[in-house]
VODONU-379639 format. One record per residue: residue number from 1; y, x, z of N, C-alpha, C in turn. Coordinates in pm, 1 decimal, decimal comma. Example, Ala and Ser with C-alpha at 12.3 -4.5 7.8 and 13.67 -1.06 7.14 Angstrom:
2
 seq  n.north   n.east     n.up ca.north  ca.east    ca.up  c.north   c.east     c.up
   1   -569,0   1319,0    780,0   -450,0   1230,0    780,0   -330,0   1320,0    780,0
   2   -225,0   1285,0    708,0   -106,0   1367,0    714,0      3,0   1290,0    787,0
This chain:
277
 seq  n.north   n.east     n.up ca.north  ca.east    ca.up  c.north   c.east     c.up
   1  -2641,0   1566,3   1225,3  -2746,0   1512,9   1137,6  -2809,4   1387,7   1197,6
   2  -2841,7   1394,3   1329,7  -2907,7   1280,5   1394,0  -2817,7   1157,4   1391,6
   3  -2688,0   1179,1   1418,4  -2594,7   1066,2   1416,7  -2581,5   1007,9   1276,7
   4  -2581,3   1095,0   1177,4  -2573,1   1048,6   1038,5  -2696,7    967,1   1001,0
   5  -2813,3   1015,9   1040,6  -2937,1    943,9   1010,3  -2941,4    810,3   1084,5
   6  -2896,8    811,1   1209,6  -2895,2    687,9   1288,0  -2805,3    583,1   1222,9
   7  -2687,7    627,9   1178,2  -2594,7    536,4   1110,2  -2651,9    491,0    976,4
   8  -2719,7    583,6    907,4  -2778,4    550,1    778,6  -2889,6    447,5    790,0
   9  -2977,4    463,1    887,8  -3086,1    367,5    907,1  -3033,3    231,7    952,9
  10  -2926,5    233,6   1032,0  -2864,5    107,2   1073,5  -2809,6     33,9    952,0
  11  -2745,8    108,5    864,2  -2693,8     49,7    740,2  -2807,0      3,0    650,6
  12  -2916,4     79,6    649,2  -3031,3     45,8    565,2  -3092,0    -87,8    607,4
  13  -3101,2   -110,8    738,4  -3158,4   -235,0    788,7  -3079,0   -357,0    741,9
  14  -2948,2   -339,7    724,1  -2862,7   -450,5    684,6  -2841,9   -456,7    532,8
  15  -2898,7   -359,9    462,2  -2874,1   -348,6    317,8  -2953,9   -450,3    237,3
  16  -2884,9   -522,8    150,0  -2951,8   -616,5     59,8  -3032,0   -541,1    -45,8
  17  -2985,2   -421,5    -79,7  -3057,3   -339,8   -178,1  -3194,7   -301,8   -123,8
  18  -3199,2   -260,7      2,6  -3326,6   -225,8     65,8  -3419,4   -347,2     70,1
  19  -3363,1   -462,6    102,5  -3442,3   -585,9    106,6  -3499,8   -618,2    -31,1
  20  -3418,0   -601,4   -134,4  -3464,0   -629,2   -270,9  -3574,8   -533,2   -313,4
  21  -3561,9   -406,0   -274,4  -3665,3   -307,6   -307,2  -3797,1   -345,2   -239,7
  22  -3789,3   -387,8   -114,5  -3910,5   -429,2    -41,8  -3972,5   -552,8   -105,8
  23  -3888,4   -650,9   -139,7  -3938,2   -773,2   -202,7  -3998,9   -743,2   -339,2
  24  -3938,1   -652,4   -412,5  -3993,1   -615,8   -543,3  -4130,2   -550,8   -527,5
  25  -4143,5   -460,6   -429,4  -4271,4   -392,4   -406,8  -4380,1   -493,4   -370,8
  26  -4346,3   -588,1   -284,0  -4442,9   -692,7   -246,1  -4473,4   -782,0   -365,7
  27  -4369,7   -821,2   -438,3  -4388,0   -908,8   -553,2  -4471,1   -844,7   -662,3
  28  -4448,6   -715,0   -687,1  -4526,4   -645,2   -789,8  -4672,9   -636,3   -748,4
  29  -4696,6   -613,3   -620,0  -4834,1   -608,1   -569,7  -4903,2   -743,0   -588,5
  30  -4834,0   -849,6   -553,1  -4891,5   -984,6   -567,6  -4914,9  -1018,9   -714,1
  31  -4823,0   -976,5   -800,6  -4838,3  -1000,9   -944,1  -4963,2   -931,3   -998,2
  32  -4981,5   -805,1   -961,8  -5099,4   -731,4  -1007,8  -5227,8   -792,4   -955,1
  33  -5225,3   -833,5   -830,4  -5343,5   -896,3   -771,6  -5376,0  -1027,5   -841,5
  34  -5272,4  -1104,8   -873,7  -5292,9  -1231,3   -942,8  -5350,7  -1212,8  -1081,7
  35  -5296,4  -1116,1  -1156,9  -5347,2  -1087,7  -1291,8  -5491,2  -1038,0  -1284,7
  36  -5519,0   -950,7  -1188,8  -5654,8   -896,5  -1174,1  -5754,4  -1005,6  -1135,3
  37  -5712,0  -1095,6  -1046,6  -5800,4  -1205,7  -1005,9  -5831,2  -1297,3  -1124,3
  38  -5729,3  -1322,3  -1207,2  -5748,6  -1405,7  -1325,8  -5848,1  -1340,8  -1421,9
  39  -5833,3  -1209,0  -1441,4  -5926,1  -1136,3  -1529,7  -6068,0  -1139,8  -1473,9
  40  -6079,8  -1128,9  -1342,4  -6212,7  -1131,6  -1280,6  -6280,9  -1266,4  -1302,1
  41  -6204,9  -1375,1  -1289,4  -6261,5  -1508,8  -1304,1  -6291,5  -1542,7  -1449,9
  42  -6199,2  -1506,3  -1540,6  -6215,5  -1544,7  -1680,9  -6312,0  -1454,7  -1756,6
  43  -6305,7  -1323,8  -1728,3  -6383,1  -1228,0  -1807,8  -6489,7  -1154,5  -1726,2
  44  -6507,1  -1194,5  -1598,9  -6604,9  -1131,7  -1510,4  -6585,3   -979,9  -1500,8
  45  -6459,8   -938,3  -1505,0  -6429,3   -796,1  -1494,3  -6446,5   -749,5  -1349,6
  46  -6492,7   -627,5  -1335,7  -6502,5   -565,6  -1203,8  -6368,8   -497,4  -1175,3
  47  -6301,8   -540,9  -1070,6  -6168,9   -489,9  -1039,0  -6179,5   -370,4   -945,2
  48  -6115,6   -261,9   -985,4  -6114,6   -138,8   -906,9  -5989,3   -138,7   -818,3
  49  -6007,2   -161,0   -689,6  -5893,5   -166,0   -597,0  -5821,5    -31,1   -592,5
  50  -5897,0     76,5   -602,8  -5836,0    210,1   -601,4  -5736,4    225,3   -715,6
  51  -5770,9    171,0   -833,6  -5680,3    179,0   -947,7  -5554,6     96,2   -923,6
  52  -5571,0    -19,0   -859,3  -5454,7   -102,3   -828,0  -5358,0    -28,7   -736,1
  53  -5410,8     50,4   -645,8  -5326,2    125,4   -553,0  -5242,3    230,5   -624,1
  54  -5288,5    273,5   -740,9  -5220,2    381,2   -813,4  -5120,3    330,0   -917,0
  55  -5132,7    204,6   -956,3  -5056,6    155,5  -1071,0  -4905,2    154,8  -1050,5
  56  -4860,6    136,5   -927,5  -4716,2    129,1   -899,4  -4645,7    262,2   -926,9
  57  -4723,4    370,8   -926,3  -4664,9    504,1   -940,5  -4592,4    522,8  -1073,1
  58  -4638,4    454,7  -1178,0  -4578,9    475,6  -1309,6  -4436,9    420,4  -1319,7
  59  -4398,9    327,6  -1231,6  -4265,4    269,5  -1239,5  -4182,5    291,6  -1113,2
  60  -4236,3    364,7  -1016,1  -4163,0    387,8   -892,4  -4035,9    468,5   -917,3
  61  -4036,0    550,7  -1021,3  -3916,3    629,2  -1053,4  -3797,6    540,4  -1085,5
  62  -3821,2    431,6  -1157,1  -3713,9    336,8  -1190,3  -3661,7    271,6  -1062,6
  63  -3753,0    236,4   -973,0  -3714,8    173,9   -845,2  -3627,7    268,6   -763,7
  64  -3666,0    396,4   -757,4  -3588,6    495,4   -681,3  -3451,6    516,0   -744,2
  65  -3446,6    522,7   -877,0  -3318,8    542,7   -946,2  -3222,8    428,4   -915,7
  66  -3273,3    306,4   -920,1  -3188,2    189,6   -893,6  -3143,3    188,4   -747,8
  67  -3237,0    212,0   -656,5  -3201,5    210,6   -514,7  -3096,6    316,4   -483,1
  68  -3118,8    438,9   -531,5  -3026,4    548,1   -502,6  -2887,4    518,9   -557,6
  69  -2882,8    465,6   -678,7  -2753,7    435,2   -741,2  -2676,3    331,3   -662,4
  70  -2746,5    227,6   -617,0  -2678,5    118,1   -547,6  -2649,7    151,8   -401,5
  71  -2743,9    220,1   -335,9  -2726,6    247,6   -192,7  -2630,8    363,6   -169,0
  72  -2646,2    472,3   -244,7  -2558,5    587,8   -227,0  -2430,9    577,5   -309,9
  73  -2429,3    483,8   -404,7  -2312,0    470,1   -490,8  -2184,5    436,8   -415,5
  74  -2198,7    371,4   -300,8  -2080,3    331,5   -223,3  -2025,2    447,6   -140,9
  75  -2097,9    558,6   -133,3  -2051,7    672,7    -54,4  -1914,2    720,8   -101,1
  76  -1895,8    722,7   -234,2  -1766,5    764,4   -288,3  -1671,4    646,1   -302,0
  77  -1722,2    534,3   -354,7  -1634,2    420,6   -384,5  -1568,9    362,1   -259,9
  78  -1636,5    367,5   -147,4  -1580,5    312,5    -23,5  -1523,8    420,5     68,7
  79  -1524,1    543,9     20,2  -1466,1    652,4     99,0  -1549,6    695,6    217,5
  80  -1679,8    664,5    216,1  -1766,3    695,6    330,3  -1780,9    845,8    351,1
  81  -1790,4    920,9    240,9  -1808,8   1066,0    253,2  -1685,1   1130,6    315,9
  82  -1566,3   1089,7    272,3  -1443,6   1144,6    331,4  -1434,9   1111,6    479,8
  83  -1474,8    990,5    515,1  -1471,8    951,3    656,9  -1567,6   1036,3    739,5
  84  -1685,8   1062,6    683,4  -1784,0   1144,2    755,2  -1732,6   1286,2    776,5
  85  -1669,0   1341,5    672,2  -1615,1   1476,8    683,2  -1499,8   1480,9    783,2
  86  -1414,1   1379,9    780,9  -1301,0   1374,4    874,4  -1347,6   1359,7   1019,4
  87  -1468,0   1306,2   1038,5  -1523,2   1291,2   1173,6  -1593,6   1418,3   1220,7
  88  -1594,6   1520,2   1134,3  -1649,0   1649,6   1174,7  -1789,3   1679,4   1124,9
  89  -1846,2   1592,7   1042,7  -1980,6   1617,4    990,2  -1974,5   1719,6    876,7
  90  -2068,5   1810,6    875,5  -2074,5   1911,9    770,9  -2130,7   1851,6    642,0
  91  -2087,8   1909,0    531,3  -2134,0   1857,7    401,6  -2284,6   1874,1    385,8
  92  -2339,2   1983,3    438,1  -2484,3   2004,0    430,2  -2559,1   1891,1    500,2
  93  -2511,2   1852,8    617,6  -2574,4   1745,2    693,9  -2562,7   1611,8    620,9
  94  -2447,8   1587,4    557,6  -2426,4   1462,8    482,7  -2524,2   1454,2    366,4
  95  -2536,1   1563,3    291,3  -2625,5   1565,6    174,5  -2770,7   1546,7    218,3
  96  -2813,9   1623,8    317,8  -2953,4   1617,4    360,9  -2988,5   1482,8    423,4
  97  -2894,7   1422,8    495,9  -2922,4   1291,0    555,0  -2942,9   1186,4    446,0
  98  -2864,4   1194,8    338,9  -2882,3   1101,6    227,2  -3015,8   1124,4    157,2
  99  -3055,4   1250,6    144,2  -3184,7   1282,3     82,2  -3299,5   1228,4    167,4
 100  -3289,4   1246,9    298,2  -3394,5   1198,0    388,5  -3403,2   1045,8    383,5
 101  -3289,0    978,5    384,1  -3286,8    832,0    377,0  -3351,1    782,5    247,8
 102  -3314,0    845,5    137,1  -3369,3    805,8      6,9  -3519,8    830,0      1,2
 103  -3563,6    945,0     50,7  -3706,2    979,7     47,0  -3788,7    884,8    132,9
 104  -3742,7    859,0    254,7  -3816,5    771,2    345,5  -3823,3    629,3    289,7
 105  -3712,5    581,1    235,5  -3710,5    445,9    178,4  -3804,7    435,6     59,0
 106  -3804,0    536,8    -26,6  -3888,6    535,8   -146,6  -4036,8    540,9   -109,4
 107  -4070,3    626,7    -13,6  -4209,5    634,9     32,9  -4250,3    504,0    100,2
 108  -4159,0    446,6    178,6  -4188,2    319,8    246,1  -4216,5    208,9    145,2
 109  -4139,6    204,8     36,0  -4160,4    102,7    -67,1  -4300,2    113,6   -126,2
 110  -4347,0    237,4   -147,9  -4480,7    254,6   -204,9  -4588,6    219,6   -101,4
 111  -4567,3    259,0     23,7  -4664,2    226,3    128,3  -4672,6     75,3    149,8
 112  -4560,0      7,1    137,1  -4558,4   -138,4    149,4  -4640,9   -202,1     38,1
 113  -4625,3   -150,3    -82,1  -4705,4   -196,4   -195,6  -4854,1   -175,7   -168,8
 114  -4889,6    -56,7   -120,1  -5029,5    -25,5    -90,3  -5085,6   -117,6     17,5
 115  -5003,3   -147,3    117,7  -5047,8   -233,4    227,0  -5084,2   -372,5    176,3
 116  -4998,7   -428,0     88,9  -5024,9   -561,8     35,3  -5150,9   -560,5    -51,4
 117  -5162,5   -459,7   -137,3  -5279,6   -449,3   -225,4  -5407,2   -432,7   -142,8
 118  -5400,5   -348,5    -39,6  -5518,8   -325,5     42,6  -5560,1   -447,4    123,6
 119  -5462,0   -514,1    185,5  -5492,9   -628,7    271,1  -5549,7   -746,7    193,2
 120  -5501,6   -765,8     70,7  -5548,3   -879,0    -10,5  -5658,0   -836,7   -107,9
 121  -5640,3   -719,2   -168,3  -5731,8   -674,1   -273,3  -5871,6   -642,0   -225,3
 122  -5883,1   -576,3   -109,6  -6016,5   -537,9    -60,2  -6100,7   -660,4    -26,7
 123  -6049,2   -760,0     48,6  -6131,2   -881,1     72,2  -6160,3   -958,6    -56,6
 124  -6066,8   -952,3   -152,5  -6079,8  -1031,5   -274,6  -6174,2   -968,2   -375,7
 125  -6163,5   -835,6   -392,7  -6240,0   -767,6   -498,0  -6349,5   -675,5   -444,2
 126  -6356,3   -658,8   -315,0  -6456,4   -568,4   -259,0  -6393,8   -436,8   -216,8
 127  -6470,7   -357,2   -146,6  -6420,9   -230,3    -94,5  -6392,6   -127,7   -202,5
 128  -6330,0    -19,8   -162,2  -6296,3     89,1   -253,9  -6422,1    169,7   -283,5
 129  -6455,4    181,1   -409,3  -6576,8    253,0   -450,5  -6547,6    396,6   -491,8
 130  -6421,9    427,6   -518,6  -6385,5    564,0   -559,5  -6404,6    659,5   -441,9
 131  -6433,5    787,1   -468,9  -6445,6    885,8   -359,7  -6317,4    888,2   -276,1
 132  -6329,8    863,8   -146,5  -6213,6    851,3    -59,4  -6130,4    979,3    -56,3
 133  -6197,3   1093,7    -50,5  -6124,7   1220,7    -43,8  -6038,7   1241,8   -167,8
 134  -6096,0   1212,2   -285,1  -6020,1   1227,4   -408,9  -5903,6   1129,4   -414,1
 135  -5927,1   1005,8   -369,5  -5821,3    904,9   -368,7  -5707,1    947,3   -276,2
 136  -5742,5   1003,4   -160,8  -5639,8   1050,5    -66,5  -5557,9   1163,0   -129,2
 137  -5624,8   1253,2   -200,1  -5553,8   1363,2   -266,5  -5457,0   1310,3   -372,4
 138  -5502,7   1213,7   -450,7  -5418,3   1157,0   -556,4  -5298,5   1084,8   -496,1
 139  -5324,1   1004,3   -392,7  -5214,9    932,9   -326,4  -5118,2   1030,0   -259,7
 140  -5170,8   1138,5   -206,1  -5085,0   1241,0   -147,1  -4993,1   1303,4   -250,5
 141  -5047,9   1331,2   -368,5  -4966,6   1386,1   -478,3  -4858,8   1287,2   -520,9
 142  -4893,1   1158,2   -521,1  -4795,0   1055,4   -557,4  -4679,7   1053,4   -457,7
 143  -4710,1   1059,5   -329,1  -4605,3   1055,3   -227,0  -4515,8   1178,8   -234,6
 144  -4575,5   1294,8   -263,3  -4494,9   1416,3   -278,0  -4405,9   1406,4   -402,3
 145  -4459,4   1349,9   -511,0  -4380,2   1330,8   -632,9  -4265,8   1233,0   -608,9
 146  -4287,6   1134,0   -522,7  -4181,2   1039,3   -487,7  -4065,3   1112,2   -419,8
 147  -4096,6   1207,8   -333,0  -3992,3   1287,4   -267,9  -3917,6   1372,2   -371,4
 148  -3992,0   1425,0   -469,5  -3927,8   1501,9   -576,6  -3833,1   1412,8   -656,7
 149  -3878,3   1292,7   -690,3  -3792,8   1194,3   -756,8  -3665,5   1170,3   -673,8
 150  -3683,4   1152,1   -544,2  -3571,2   1123,2   -454,8  -3469,9   1237,1   -455,1
 151  -3518,4   1360,3   -457,7  -3427,2   1475,3   -459,7  -3345,6   1478,7   -588,6
 152  -3409,0   1441,8   -699,8  -3339,3   1439,4   -827,9  -3228,7   1335,0   -828,9
 153  -3260,0   1213,3   -785,5  -3161,1   1105,9   -792,6  -3056,4   1116,2   -681,2
 154  -3091,4   1180,7   -570,1  -2989,9   1210,3   -469,0  -2891,2   1311,8   -524,6
 155  -2941,2   1409,4   -597,5  -2855,1   1508,9   -662,5  -2755,1   1440,4   -755,2
 156  -2805,6   1349,4   -839,0  -2717,4   1278,1   -932,0  -2614,4   1195,2   -855,8
 157  -2660,1   1126,1   -751,5  -2570,0   1039,5   -673,9  -2460,7   1118,4   -603,1
 158  -2493,3   1238,6   -557,0  -2395,2   1318,2   -483,6  -2304,2   1398,4   -575,2
 159  -2344,0   1414,6   -700,2  -2261,1   1490,7   -794,2  -2163,3   1403,0   -872,2
 160  -2198,0   1276,5   -891,9  -2115,5   1186,1   -972,8  -2043,0   1088,7   -880,7
 161  -1911,1   1091,9   -886,1  -1831,4   1008,6   -795,2  -1821,7    863,9   -840,0
 162  -1825,1    841,1   -970,4  -1810,9    706,1  -1023,9  -1942,9    630,7  -1013,1
 163  -1942,2    517,7   -945,2  -2064,9    441,8   -918,6  -2131,3    394,3  -1046,8
 164  -2052,6    346,1  -1142,1  -2109,0    294,8  -1267,5  -2171,7    406,8  -1348,8
 165  -2100,0    518,4  -1360,7  -2151,3    633,2  -1436,2  -2277,8    686,5  -1369,9
 166  -2277,3    688,8  -1236,9  -2394,2    734,8  -1162,0  -2516,4    648,5  -1192,7
 167  -2498,1    516,2  -1190,2  -2609,7    425,0  -1215,0  -2663,2    440,4  -1356,9
 168  -2572,1    446,9  -1453,8  -2613,7    461,9  -1593,9  -2687,9    593,4  -1613,8
 169  -2634,8    700,4  -1554,7  -2698,1    831,9  -1568,3  -2838,1    832,3  -1507,8
 170  -2852,3    775,3  -1389,4  -2982,2    773,0  -1322,2  -3085,9    696,2  -1403,7
 171  -3046,2    579,9  -1454,9  -3138,3    498,7  -1534,7  -3176,3    570,3  -1663,7
 172  -3078,0    631,9  -1729,2  -3106,3    704,9  -1852,8  -3200,9    821,4  -1826,9
 173  -3176,9    893,3  -1717,5  -3259,8   1009,0  -1685,2  -3405,0    967,7  -1661,5
 174  -3425,9    861,6  -1582,9  -3563,6    822,4  -1551,4  -3636,9    772,5  -1676,0
 175  -3568,1    701,8  -1765,0  -3635,2    654,8  -1887,1  -3661,1    769,2  -1984,5
 176  -3570,5    866,0  -1990,0  -3594,8    983,7  -2073,6  -3714,3   1063,0  -2021,8
 177  -3724,9   1072,1  -1889,7  -3840,9   1140,4  -1830,7  -3970,5   1068,3  -1864,6
 178  -3968,4    937,1  -1860,0  -4087,5    858,9  -1891,9  -4122,8    870,8  -2039,5
 179  -4022,4    864,5  -2126,5  -4047,3    876,8  -2270,4  -4099,8   1015,4  -2304,2
 180  -4042,0   1118,0  -2241,0  -4090,4   1254,1  -2263,9  -4234,8   1270,5  -2220,5
 181  -4269,6   1208,6  -2107,9  -4407,2   1215,8  -2057,8  -4505,2   1147,8  -2152,9
 182  -4467,7   1030,2  -2200,8  -4555,1    957,7  -2293,3  -4572,7   1033,9  -2424,4
 183  -4466,8   1102,4  -2467,8  -4475,8   1184,1  -2589,4  -4574,9   1298,0  -2569,2
 184  -4565,3   1367,3  -2455,1  -4657,8   1476,8  -2425,5  -4801,7   1426,2  -2416,2
 185  -4820,5   1312,0  -2350,0  -4954,8   1254,5  -2338,5  -5011,7   1218,0  -2474,7
 186  -4926,4   1164,8  -2561,8  -4970,4   1126,9  -2695,9  -5014,2   1249,5  -2775,8
 187  -4939,4   1358,4  -2763,4  -4973,4   1481,5  -2836,3  -5102,9   1542,0  -2781,7
 188  -5114,4   1544,9  -2649,5  -5234,4   1602,8  -2587,4  -5358,8   1517,6  -2613,3
 189  -5338,0   1388,8  -2641,0  -5450,8   1298,9  -2665,7  -5494,3   1290,9  -2810,1
 190  -5431,4   1369,7  -2896,7  -5469,7   1366,9  -3038,1  -5610,8   1420,0  -3058,4
 191  -5687,6   1356,7  -3147,4  -5824,7   1404,2  -3173,2  -5823,7   1533,7  -3254,4
 192  -5928,7   1614,6  -3237,1  -5937,9   1740,5  -3312,7  -5962,6   1715,6  -3460,4
 193  -6035,9   1607,5  -3489,4  -6068,2   1577,7  -3628,8  -6026,6   1435,5  -3662,9
 194  -6006,5   1412,0  -3789,9  -5975,1   1278,0  -3839,5  -6069,5   1245,3  -3954,8
 195  -6086,3   1116,2  -3978,6  -6172,7   1072,2  -4087,8  -6090,0   1044,8  -4212,9
 196  -6139,1   1091,7  -4326,0  -6074,8   1063,4  -4454,1  -6175,2    991,3  -4543,7
 197  -6124,7    898,9  -4619,0  -6209,8    820,4  -4709,2  -6178,7    856,5  -4853,3
 198  -6281,5    892,0  -4927,5  -6265,9    926,5  -5069,0  -6344,3    826,6  -5152,9
 199  -6277,4    761,9  -5250,0  -6343,6    666,1  -5339,3  -6415,4    742,7  -5450,1
 200  -6545,2    726,0  -5458,6  -6624,7    795,2  -5558,7  -6635,9    714,8  -5687,8
 201  -6646,7    584,7  -5675,5  -6661,7    499,1  -5793,6  -6591,8    365,9  -5766,1
 202  -6483,7    340,5  -5839,0  -6407,5    218,4  -5816,8  -6484,5     93,5  -5858,4
 203  -6569,4    104,9  -5958,2  -6642,5    -12,2  -6007,2  -6747,3    -56,9  -5905,5
 204  -6813,1     38,9  -5844,3  -6918,6      4,9  -5747,6  -6868,2      9,3  -5602,2
 205  -6738,5     41,5  -5589,5  -6678,4     54,6  -5455,7  -6752,1    157,2  -5370,2
 206  -6803,6    257,2  -5437,5  -6872,0    363,1  -5363,3  -6767,8    458,9  -5305,2
 207  -6783,5    491,8  -5179,1  -6686,2    581,8  -5115,6  -6758,3    674,2  -5017,3
 208  -6687,1    777,7  -4978,3  -6743,6    877,0  -4887,3  -6645,0    901,5  -4773,6
 209  -6698,1    902,1  -4652,4  -6615,9    928,4  -4533,7  -6645,5   1069,8  -4484,5
 210  -6540,1   1148,1  -4467,6  -6556,1   1286,6  -4424,5  -6472,9   1313,0  -4299,0
 211  -6525,3   1401,4  -4215,9  -6451,0   1449,0  -4098,7  -6379,2   1577,4  -4137,5
 212  -6250,2   1582,8  -4107,2  -6175,1   1703,9  -4136,4  -6081,5   1735,3  -4019,4
 213  -6042,2   1861,8  -4003,3  -5954,8   1900,1  -3892,1  -5822,0   1823,1  -3896,8
 214  -5776,1   1781,5  -3781,7  -5648,2   1711,1  -3770,8  -5534,2   1812,1  -3780,1
 215  -5452,4   1805,7  -3883,7  -5343,6   1905,2  -3898,8  -5238,2   1896,5  -3787,6
 216  -5232,0   1781,6  -3718,7  -5133,7   1764,4  -3610,9  -5188,9   1801,9  -3473,5
 217  -5315,9   1841,8  -3468,2  -5374,5   1877,1  -3340,0  -5308,5   2003,2  -3286,5
 218  -5257,3   2000,4  -3162,4  -5183,1   2116,1  -3109,5  -5273,9   2236,3  -3085,2
 219  -5217,4   2354,2  -3102,9  -5292,0   2477,1  -3076,7  -5308,4   2495,6  -2925,6
 220  -5385,6   2595,0  -2887,2  -5410,1   2620,3  -2745,1  -5279,2   2649,5  -2670,9
 221  -5192,6   2726,2  -2735,1  -5062,7   2758,5  -2673,7  -4976,8   2633,9  -2661,3
 222  -4973,5   2554,0  -2766,1  -4895,1   2430,6  -2762,6  -4946,2   2335,3  -2656,0
 223  -5077,5   2328,8  -2638,7  -5135,6   2240,8  -2537,5  -5093,2   2286,0  -2396,9
 224  -5090,6   2415,4  -2375,3  -5046,7   2467,6  -2245,9  -4901,0   2432,5  -2218,9
 225  -4818,7   2443,5  -2322,4  -4675,5   2412,7  -2308,2  -4656,7   2265,4  -2275,2
 226  -4721,5   2177,1  -2352,1  -4707,6   2032,7  -2329,4  -4765,5   1992,2  -2193,5
 227  -4876,5   2054,2  -2153,9  -4936,0   2022,1  -2024,6  -4845,1   2065,9  -1910,0
 228  -4781,6   2181,8  -1926,2  -4688,7   2230,4  -1823,7  -4567,8   2138,9  -1812,6
 229  -4513,8   2097,7  -1927,4  -4400,7   2004,4  -1926,3  -4439,0   1873,1  -1858,1
 230  -4560,5   1830,2  -1882,2  -4610,1   1706,0  -1822,7  -4626,0   1721,0  -1671,9
 231  -4674,1   1836,3  -1627,9  -4697,3   1859,4  -1485,7  -4567,1   1876,3  -1408,0
 232  -4467,8   1937,5  -1469,6  -4339,8   1959,1  -1402,0  -4264,5   1828,1  -1385,1
 233  -4271,2   1744,3  -1486,1  -4198,9   1617,6  -1486,5  -4262,0   1518,6  -1387,8
 234  -4185,7   1469,7  -1286,1  -4244,4   1372,3  -1192,2  -4301,4   1249,4  -1262,0
 235  -4236,4   1204,5  -1369,7  -4288,8   1089,8  -1444,4  -4423,4   1125,4  -1507,8
 236  -4433,6   1246,7  -1560,4  -4559,9   1292,2  -1618,1  -4669,0   1301,3  -1513,7
 237  -4632,5   1346,9  -1394,4  -4729,1   1351,1  -1285,1  -4781,3   1211,2  -1255,0
 238  -4689,4   1115,0  -1249,1  -4728,3    978,1  -1214,1  -4822,2    917,1  -1317,7
 239  -4794,2    937,5  -1445,4  -4881,6    883,1  -1550,1  -5021,3    943,9  -1540,5
 240  -5028,8   1072,7  -1512,5  -5159,2   1137,6  -1501,2  -5232,9   1090,2  -1376,0
 241  -5159,4   1079,2  -1265,3  -5221,9   1036,7  -1140,0  -5269,7    892,4  -1148,1
 242  -5189,7    806,6  -1212,0  -5229,5    666,1  -1226,7  -5354,3    653,4  -1312,6
 243  -5365,4    739,6  -1413,0  -5482,5    737,0  -1500,2  -5598,8    818,4  -1447,7
 244  -5575,5    888,9  -1335,4  -5676,8    975,7  -1274,6  -5734,3   1074,9  -1376,0
 245  -5643,4   1126,2  -1459,8  -5681,3   1227,3  -1559,3  -5590,6   1348,7  -1540,8
 246  -5607,0   1415,0  -1427,0  -5519,0   1526,8  -1392,6  -5597,2   1657,1  -1398,0
 247  -5570,9   1741,2  -1498,4  -5643,9   1867,7  -1505,7  -5597,6   1968,9  -1400,2
 248  -5474,4   1953,0  -1350,4  -5418,1   2049,8  -1255,1  -5373,6   1980,1  -1126,7
 249  -5464,3   1910,0  -1060,3  -5427,7   1830,2   -943,4  -5364,6   1915,2   -832,9
 250  -5420,8   2032,3   -806,3  -5369,3   2116,2   -698,4  -5229,3   2170,4   -727,7
 251  -5195,6   2180,7   -855,9  -5065,6   2238,4   -891,6  -4951,8   2137,7   -881,9
 252  -4983,2   2007,2   -890,3  -4877,4   1905,7   -893,5  -4787,8   1907,6   -769,5
 253  -4844,0   1916,0   -647,0  -4754,6   1922,1   -530,5  -4662,8   2044,6   -532,5
 254  -4711,0   2154,2   -589,7  -4628,2   2274,7   -597,9  -4511,5   2253,8   -692,8
 255  -4537,9   2186,5   -805,3  -4429,5   2154,7   -898,6  -4328,9   2060,1   -832,8
 256  -4378,5   1962,5   -759,0  -4289,5   1867,9   -690,5  -4205,1   1939,7   -586,0
 257  -4268,2   2031,2   -514,1  -4194,7   2109,8   -414,8  -4087,8   2194,9   -482,3
 258  -4121,2   2249,8   -599,0  -4023,5   2328,2   -674,6  -3903,4   2244,4   -715,7
 259  -3929,6   2120,9   -762,4  -3821,1   2029,9   -799,6  -3734,0   1998,7   -678,0
 260  -3798,2   1974,1   -564,0  -3725,6   1945,0   -440,6  -3634,8   2061,9   -402,3
 261  -3686,8   2182,5   -409,4  -3609,2   2301,2   -371,4  -3493,4   2324,3   -468,5
 262  -3521,8   2314,0   -598,4  -3418,9   2341,1   -699,8  -3303,6   2241,8   -689,9
 263  -3335,7   2112,0   -688,1  -3228,7   2011,6   -688,0  -3158,4   2002,0   -552,9
 264  -3231,6   2022,5   -445,0  -3166,4   2019,2   -314,0  -3079,2   2142,7   -294,1
 265  -3132,4   2258,6   -330,0  -3053,9   2381,2   -318,0  -2930,9   2378,3   -407,0
 266  -2950,7   2337,0   -533,6  -2837,7   2327,8   -625,9  -2738,4   2222,1   -582,7
 267  -2790,0   2109,8   -534,5  -2702,6   2002,4   -489,1  -2617,5   2043,0   -370,8
 268  -2677,0   2113,5   -275,1  -2602,0   2159,4   -157,9  -2492,0   2257,5   -198,0
 269  -2527,4   2349,1   -287,9  -2428,9   2448,5   -331,5  -2311,2   2383,1   -403,5
 270  -2339,5   2287,5   -490,6  -2233,0   2221,7   -566,8  -2153,2   2124,1   -480,7
 271  -2222,2   2055,2   -390,2  -2153,9   1956,5   -306,3  -2055,8   2023,0   -210,8
 272  -2088,5   2144,5   -165,9  -1996,9   2216,9    -77,3  -1864,7   2250,5   -148,1
 273  -1871,6   2267,4   -280,9  -1751,8   2304,0   -356,7  -1684,2   2184,0   -422,6
 274  -1748,0   2067,5   -413,9  -1695,9   1949,8   -482,8  -1566,1   1900,9   -418,3
 275  -1469,4   1871,6   -503,2  -1342,9   1816,2   -455,6  -1358,4   1666,2   -439,2
 276  -1323,3   1617,6   -322,7  -1333,7   1474,2   -292,6  -1198,1   1409,4   -307,1
 277  -1193,8   1305,1   -392,1  -1066,7   1236,6   -414,7  -1047,6   1126,2   -312,9
């Protein structure tokens, strides 16, 4: 395992994909800071640095999917996995080393983003006014969700031998997760009542506005189902954490841990039986 990780980190240092991920994280941070500074000057908006630190979470899944597809995609195409096995490395060690590499790189990309935002944003917009303990908890949940994301896309990368199919699958999966999360958020955000307008007299344009129950408002059971789906989904976790509207903050790391266990355990079991061409 140690030799595999050592070789993996050596390859990572020379990887153009890793460099691009780092540059993207820095560039996105600078872009957000620039937009926020413009809003502050033009509209006298008060910029919340704590919120800026959370914004990257909503799209980090796409970054991880792309990185995993490109970095691990060569494992099969270049015969790296067969070479590792022929050198005596166990399949379990190969799988776990790739998961560790992906997780560390993904967490590093987010920490790099935070570093740029903190170093420039705090002097520019002022100190963090949000409760530090709560912010640490939210950021902790984000980092754990990043590891869950990494386990999912490592699973896909290790199960699919074709690099192109792997990349397409990973991108489709992350966007479906995001769309599903937004759908759940939209349903949970529906108002209990809606306004209806009734015209009483067309000649005088007299009308009456009434409040009535929203027929599309989800029941208590439906709300629990949609909230659970949102909490289990790493993309759903990220949207809630970025918006700081998390009703089940303590449960999110447990869901992320569950995803990590399920996909890592399933991935190890399937990878041990996978035929390598």
